[in-house]
N, C-alpha and C positions, 0 to 999 in steps of 0.2 A: 406696179414691175414693169419693165420694160422689155422688147428683144424677149429672147428663150432661152433658157437657164438650157443643158447640157448636161444628162444622166447617161451612163456608161456607153458613153460616144452618142448619144440620139438628142437629139433637139428639139424639145417640147415647150409646152405652154400650160400652165392647172390651174383649175378654175373653178372657186365653190360660189353654190348658191344659197351657200345659208340653210340647208337644208328646204326651200323650197318644193322641193322634187325628191323622187326616190333615188336617186344619179345625184345626188346633191356633190360629188366632184368629179371635174371629165378634166383628163390629160386630155392632150392632143400631139398625136406625135408628128412635128411639123414636116418632119422629113422624109411622111409619108404622103402628101397630095394624091388629094382621086379628083374623078371631074363626078359632076353629079348635073344630069338634064333639069333635074327637077331644084337639087340646090345652088349647083356655079361652083366656081370653087369652093371645095369642103379637106379635110384632113382625116385618116385614119385618127380614132380615138377608144377610149374605153373609161365607162364611169359607173361610176361607181358609187353605195353609200360608205357610211364610214366600217363597214363587217362586211369587205365584199367575199371570205373564205367562211363565213358563218353558212350554217341551213338554209337560214330566213332572211341572208345579205344578199347584194344585186353589184353585179359585176357582166356587160356585159361589153365587145367591142361593136363601134358604130362609127359614123363619120359625123363630121361637124365643120359647120363655117364658125370660125371665130365672131366672135362680137359679147357685147352684157351680155346676152341673154342667156351666154353661161353660168355667168354668173362673176364675181370681184377676184381676180387674179394673184393666185397668192405661189409662194418659192413653194416646192415639191417639198422640202423637209417640213414646213407648215401640215400635210399630211398625215392622219394617223400612222402609223406605223403596217396596218396590215395592208391599206391603199400604196405604199412606198412597197411590197414587197410586188404585191401587186404588176406595178408596173414595171421592176424590175425584173418581176420572171416575164415580160416580152420575151427580152432578148438571151436567154436564156438557154 
């Protein structure tokens, strides 16, 4: 998968690390660049597991650099439904 996807008018890239970490899914908001003296060029992102709204689930804002350390690129439509909902709520 190359380039970015546009969801609700916002450019994103979606990654899946296959469950190696609690934040299995990372959605990078490509239209929200940030700069960190530690990380260099990075972007706002949302890291989550498959149940971001569950009391024992995980969903957290952060910043990320683009790279294979985030996992494999996947389509937004491949995210679990609750993860898609969490991303869409960013723009409501």
